[in-house]
DRENPA-3360 file (N, C-alpha, C; in nm, 2 decimals, always signed):
BEGIN
1 = MEDKTLTC = +1.49/-5.99/-4.83/+1.65/-6.03/-4.74/+1.51/-6.01/-4.57 ~ +1.55/-6.09/-4.48/+1.51/-6.05/-4.33/+1.62/-6.05/-4.28 ~ +1.62/-5.97/-4.20/+1.70/-5.99/-4.05/+1.80/-6.07/-4.00 ~ +1.84/-6.07/-4.01/+1.89/-6.23/-3.89/+1.98/-6.18/-3.72 ~ +2.01/-6.24/-3.66/+2.03/-6.18/-3.53/+2.15/-6.35/-3.55 ~ +2.26/-6.18/-3.50/+2.41/-6.29/-3.46/+2.48/-6.21/-3.39 ~ +2.57/-6.34/-3.31/+2.62/-6.28/-3.21/+2.75/-6.25/-3.23 ~ +2.84/-6.22/-3.15/+2.90/-6.13/-3.13/+3.01/-6.16/-3.11;
9 = RECGREFV = +3.17/-6.25/-3.14/+3.23/-6.30/-3.12/+3.37/-6.24/-2.98 ~ +3.37/-6.13/-3.01/+3.41/-6.01/-2.90/+3.31/-6.01/-2.79 ~ +3.20/-6.00/-2.75/+3.12/-5.98/-2.66/+3.01/-6.08/-2.63 ~ +2.97/-6.14/-2.70/+2.89/-6.24/-2.67/+2.79/-6.25/-2.71 ~ +2.77/-6.09/-2.69/+2.60/-6.02/-2.72/+2.55/-6.05/-2.83 ~ +2.43/-6.10/-2.82/+2.35/-6.11/-2.99/+2.33/-5.92/-3.06 ~ +2.33/-5.91/-3.21/+2.29/-5.81/-3.26/+2.21/-5.87/-3.36 ~ +2.15/-5.74/-3.42/+2.05/-5.78/-3.55/+2.15/-5.72/-3.67;
17 = FTASEQEF = +2.17/-5.81/-3.79/+2.22/-5.79/-3.85/+2.09/-5.78/-4.00 ~ +2.09/-5.63/-3.97/+1.97/-5.54/-4.05/+1.97/-5.64/-4.20 ~ +1.79/-5.59/-4.26/+1.85/-5.65/-4.45/+1.90/-5.49/-4.52 ~ +1.85/-5.41/-4.49/+1.94/-5.35/-4.56/+2.09/-5.33/-4.49 ~ +2.12/-5.36/-4.40/+2.31/-5.39/-4.38/+2.36/-5.57/-4.49 ~ +2.30/-5.59/-4.50/+2.32/-5.71/-4.55/+2.31/-5.67/-4.72 ~ +2.18/-5.61/-4.72/+2.18/-5.55/-4.89/+2.36/-5.48/-4.94 ~ +2.38/-5.37/-4.83/+2.46/-5.30/-4.89/+2.53/-5.39/-4.87;
25 = FAQKGYTN = +2.64/-5.46/-4.78/+2.77/-5.61/-4.80/+2.75/-5.66/-4.91 ~ +2.64/-5.70/-4.94/+2.56/-5.74/-5.09/+2.69/-5.68/-5.22 ~ +2.66/-5.56/-5.16/+2.65/-5.42/-5.28/+2.79/-5.36/-5.31 ~ +2.82/-5.45/-5.18/+3.02/-5.37/-5.13/+3.09/-5.53/-5.17 ~ +3.02/-5.59/-5.20/+3.11/-5.72/-5.30/+3.12/-5.84/-5.15 ~ +3.14/-5.75/-5.01/+3.15/-5.88/-4.88/+3.07/-5.95/-4.82 ~ +3.15/-6.08/-4.84/+3.12/-6.25/-4.84/+3.09/-6.25/-4.68 ~ +3.12/-6.22/-4.57/+3.15/-6.21/-4.51/+3.07/-6.22/-4.45;
33 = EPGRCPEC = +2.96/-6.24/-4.27/+2.91/-6.16/-4.22/+2.87/-6.09/-4.09 ~ +2.84/-5.99/-4.06/+2.98/-5.87/-3.99/+3.03/-6.00/-3.82 ~ +3.07/-5.98/-3.78/+3.13/-6.10/-3.66/+3.13/-6.03/-3.57 ~ +3.14/-5.92/-3.58/+3.12/-5.81/-3.41/+3.01/-5.65/-3.42 ~ +2.92/-5.73/-3.32/+2.81/-5.60/-3.29/+2.91/-5.43/-3.33 ~ +2.78/-5.44/-3.38/+2.84/-5.25/-3.37/+2.91/-5.18/-3.23 ~ +2.89/-5.19/-3.13/+2.94/-5.14/-3.03/+3.06/-5.20/-3.06 ~ +3.11/-5.28/-3.04/+3.25/-5.33/-3.03/+3.37/-5.33/-3.14;
41 = RAARKAER = +3.24/-5.33/-3.29/+3.31/-5.22/-3.36/+3.39/-5.07/-3.34 ~ +3.32/-5.00/-3.35/+3.37/-4.95/-3.30/+3.41/-4.90/-3.23 ~ +3.47/-4.95/-3.10/+3.50/-4.97/-2.96/+3.73/-4.97/-3.09 ~ +3.69/-5.14/-3.18/+3.82/-5.16/-3.25/+3.82/-5.09/-3.32 ~ +3.69/-4.94/-3.43/+3.80/-4.88/-3.52/+3.84/-4.77/-3.42 ~ +3.85/-4.76/-3.34/+3.89/-4.59/-3.17/+4.01/-4.64/-3.20 ~ +4.06/-4.78/-3.11/+4.13/-4.85/-3.12/+4.24/-4.80/-3.19 ~ +4.19/-4.88/-3.30/+4.32/-4.87/-3.45/+4.36/-4.68/-3.53;
49 = GGGGFGGG = +4.27/-4.59/-3.45/+4.27/-4.47/-3.52/+4.16/-4.39/-3.59 ~ +4.05/-4.45/-3.52/+3.94/-4.39/-3.63/+3.92/-4.50/-3.71 ~ +3.94/-4.52/-3.85/+3.92/-4.58/-3.98/+3.89/-4.48/-4.11 ~ +3.87/-4.48/-4.16/+3.81/-4.39/-4.28/+3.91/-4.34/-4.38 ~ +3.92/-4.23/-4.43/+4.08/-4.16/-4.54/+4.13/-4.13/-4.38 ~ +4.25/-4.17/-4.40/+4.37/-4.10/-4.29/+4.40/-4.20/-4.18 ~ +4.27/-4.28/-4.13/+4.26/-4.34/-4.00/+4.40/-4.44/-4.02 ~ +4.45/-4.37/-3.89/+4.49/-4.48/-3.85/+4.71/-4.51/-3.95;
57 = RREREMYP = +4.67/-4.41/-4.03/+4.77/-4.38/-4.15/+4.85/-4.31/-3.95 ~ +5.03/-4.21/-4.00/+5.08/-4.12/-3.94/+5.05/-4.02/-4.07 ~ +5.11/-3.97/-4.01/+5.08/-3.78/-4.10/+5.20/-3.83/-4.23 ~ +5.14/-3.78/-4.31/+5.28/-3.75/-4.47/+5.32/-3.68/-4.45 ~ +5.48/-3.76/-4.46/+5.60/-3.66/-4.45/+5.52/-3.54/-4.56 ~ +5.64/-3.44/-4.54/+5.59/-3.26/-4.63/+5.72/-3.28/-4.67 ~ +5.81/-3.23/-4.79/+5.89/-3.17/-4.85/+5.88/-2.98/-4.81 ~ +6.03/-2.90/-4.81/+6.02/-2.82/-4.87/+6.10/-2.79/-5.01;
65 = AVCAQCGK = +6.00/-2.67/-5.06/+6.05/-2.66/-5.22/+6.05/-2.51/-5.21 ~ +6.08/-2.49/-5.36/+6.05/-2.35/-5.45/+5.97/-2.32/-5.50 ~ +5.80/-2.29/-5.51/+5.71/-2.25/-5.65/+5.83/-2.25/-5.82 ~ +5.85/-2.38/-5.87/+5.88/-2.29/-5.99/+5.86/-2.22/-6.08 ~ +5.69/-2.19/-6.03/+5.60/-2.09/-6.12/+5.61/-1.88/-6.05 ~ +5.58/-1.94/-5.96/+5.59/-1.83/-5.87/+5.70/-1.78/-5.76 ~ +5.74/-1.88/-5.74/+5.90/-1.86/-5.64/+5.86/-1.86/-5.52 ~ +5.73/-1.88/-5.47/+5.74/-1.94/-5.37/+5.74/-1.98/-5.29;
73 = ATQVPFQP = +5.81/-2.02/-5.16/+5.82/-2.08/-5.01/+5.77/-2.22/-5.00 ~ +5.72/-2.37/-5.04/+5.59/-2.39/-5.02/+5.65/-2.55/-4.96 ~ +5.55/-2.68/-4.94/+5.57/-2.82/-4.89/+5.52/-2.85/-5.00 ~ +5.54/-3.01/-5.01/+5.52/-3.06/-5.13/+5.55/-3.24/-5.06 ~ +5.43/-3.32/-5.10/+5.47/-3.46/-5.02/+5.53/-3.55/-5.06 ~ +5.57/-3.48/-5.16/+5.73/-3.60/-5.22/+5.89/-3.57/-5.22 ~ +5.93/-3.58/-5.18/+6.05/-3.55/-5.25/+6.14/-3.47/-5.38 ~ +6.13/-3.29/-5.36/+6.16/-3.27/-5.46/+6.28/-3.29/-5.53;
81 = RNDRPVYC = +6.32/-3.34/-5.68/+6.39/-3.41/-5.80/+6.42/-3.29/-5.84 ~ +6.60/-3.24/-5.85/+6.62/-3.10/-5.94/+6.60/-3.12/-6.13 ~ +6.46/-3.20/-6.20/+6.52/-3.25/-6.31/+6.36/-3.20/-6.37 ~ +6.27/-3.14/-6.22/+6.12/-3.20/-6.25/+6.11/-3.00/-6.12 ~ +5.97/-2.94/-6.19/+5.92/-2.83/-6.15/+5.90/-2.89/-6.08 ~ +5.84/-2.88/-5.94/+5.74/-2.79/-5.84/+5.68/-2.68/-5.81 ~ +5.58/-2.73/-5.78/+5.47/-2.59/-5.81/+5.37/-2.58/-5.59 ~ +5.37/-2.48/-5.63/+5.29/-2.46/-5.52/+5.14/-2.45/-5.55;
89 = SDCFSQQR = +5.05/-2.45/-5.36/+4.93/-2.53/-5.48/+4.78/-2.43/-5.53 ~ +4.84/-2.28/-5.55/+4.82/-2.26/-5.63/+4.81/-2.26/-5.81 ~ +5.00/-2.28/-5.70/+4.94/-2.28/-5.92/+5.02/-2.39/-5.98 ~ +4.99/-2.53/-5.89/+4.98/-2.66/-5.95/+4.77/-2.61/-6.03 ~ +4.71/-2.58/-5.96/+4.60/-2.63/-5.98/+4.56/-2.55/-6.18 ~ +4.69/-2.40/-6.16/+4.58/-2.32/-6.27/+4.73/-2.37/-6.31 ~ +4.80/-2.48/-6.35/+4.90/-2.55/-6.39/+4.77/-2.67/-6.48 ~ +4.68/-2.70/-6.40/+4.60/-2.80/-6.40/+4.51/-2.76/-6.45;
97 = SGGYERRS = +4.51/-2.60/-6.45/+4.33/-2.64/-6.60/+4.34/-2.51/-6.70 ~ +4.52/-2.48/-6.74/+4.58/-2.42/-6.80/+4.60/-2.31/-6.79 ~ +4.58/-2.25/-6.69/+4.61/-2.10/-6.70/+4.77/-2.05/-6.75 ~ +4.82/-2.14/-6.67/+4.99/-2.09/-6.73/+5.03/-2.08/-6.88 ~ +5.11/-2.08/-6.94/+5.14/-2.12/-7.03/+5.31/-2.17/-6.99 ~ +5.36/-2.28/-7.00/+5.43/-2.38/-7.00/+5.58/-2.30/-7.04 ~ +5.65/-2.29/-6.92/+5.76/-2.20/-6.92/+5.89/-2.30/-7.06 ~ +5.94/-2.29/-7.15/+6.00/-2.28/-7.32/+6.11/-2.44/-7.19;
105 = GGRGRW = +6.19/-2.53/-7.31/+6.26/-2.59/-7.25/+6.27/-2.69/-7.13 ~ +6.21/-2.74/-7.00/+6.12/-2.86/-6.98/+6.00/-2.92/-7.01 ~ +5.99/-2.99/-6.92/+5.91/-3.14/-6.99/+5.79/-3.12/-6.95 ~ +5.70/-3.08/-7.03/+5.51/-3.09/-6.97/+5.53/-3.21/-6.89 ~ +5.42/-3.15/-6.74/+5.40/-3.29/-6.69/+5.26/-3.33/-6.67 ~ +5.17/-3.25/-6.83/+5.05/-3.26/-6.79/+5.04/-3.28/-6.97;
% end
């Protein structure tokens, strides 16, 4: 592949779509060439909240809960239900790794 010169649809300036960028696009399965120069792409990304993980998303709502294992007050990213145990992050990690024995009578999640 060779470098290509493209014209930005936002500002009208020419920019280079390098061979390595083209390879990256192909590996990701992108079929369209970029329509904006790097500067306009960065400006657009900043306007939308930064992109990437969590970019442009509102903060996740958290709900108060009491850990079924240790009794500590915690917050979880889902609405707790009375028929399911809720764990703080420490106890949840230990549950997943098998560190605690499950309490009898409850349905196991793992």
